[in-house]
N, C-alpha and C positions, 0 to 999 in steps of 0.2 A: 386212389379212388375213394371219394367221400362215402362214408357209410352212415346210414340213419336208422334209428329204431323207428318202428312204425306201429301205430295204434289206430283203431277206428272208434270214434266216439260211441257208437251204438254197441260196441263190443268191449268197452272198458272193463278190465278185470277178468275177461274171458280168455281162455287159451285158444279160442278159435282164430284161424288165419284171417287177418284183416283185408287182404287183397291177394291176387294171383302172383304178383311179382316178388313177394317176400320169401325169405328162408329163415328157419329157426336157428338161432345162434346162442351159445352160452357166453355170458359176459359177467363181469364183476359189478356189483352194486354196493356202494359204500353206505354204511349206516352212520347215524349221528355220533356213535362212539368211536368212529375212526376205523372200525373193522369193516370187512367186506364179506359178502356172501355171493355165491354163484347164482345166476338167474338166467332163465331162457327168455329171449326176446325175439320178436320178429324184426328182421333187418332187410334193407334194400341198399344197393349201391347206386349212386347218381353221379355220373361223370360230367354233366353239364347242366346249365340252366335250361337248355332245350329239353333235356330229359325230365326235369322237374315240371316244366310247363306241360309236357305231354301227359305226365302222371296226373297233374291237376285237371287237365281237360277230360281225362277219363273218369276221375273219382270226385271231382267237384272241389269245394272249398277245403283248403288245407291250413293247418296251424303248424308253423315251424317253431321249435323251441330248443333250448340248450340246458342240459341238466348235469352239473358237475358230479353228481352222485354216481354217474355212470362214466368213469374216467376213460374207458376204452372206446365207448360209443356215446359221447355226450349229446350229440345232435339228434333230434327226433322230428318226425312228421306225424301229425294226427290228421286222419281223414275225418273232417268235421261233418258228419252226416246226421247228427241228432243234437238236440239241445242238451247241454251238460251243466249249465249254470243253475244254481239253486234259485227257484222262484221264491221270493219273500211275500208272505201274506201281509196285506195292510193291517196296521195296528191302530188302535185308538177309535174314537167315535166316527 
């Protein structure tokens, strides 16, 4: 059963639950030095593409990603409900 870490753009960095379907789970996050630390993350199980599409229909645009620094749960879903990219101010005359 594929497991995904789940974040919501508008809640990035917050411990708040990003959606109803997730549960809190402790997992290993590897650091740049090769050591790891335990971290609590929100997770969801998705057994089929149909489940993912139903989730997308409920929450809107999703970003799927893979992060090897979480070796136990490398795949993630971000509920993209807010702008997260940095806006650059024009420079020059």
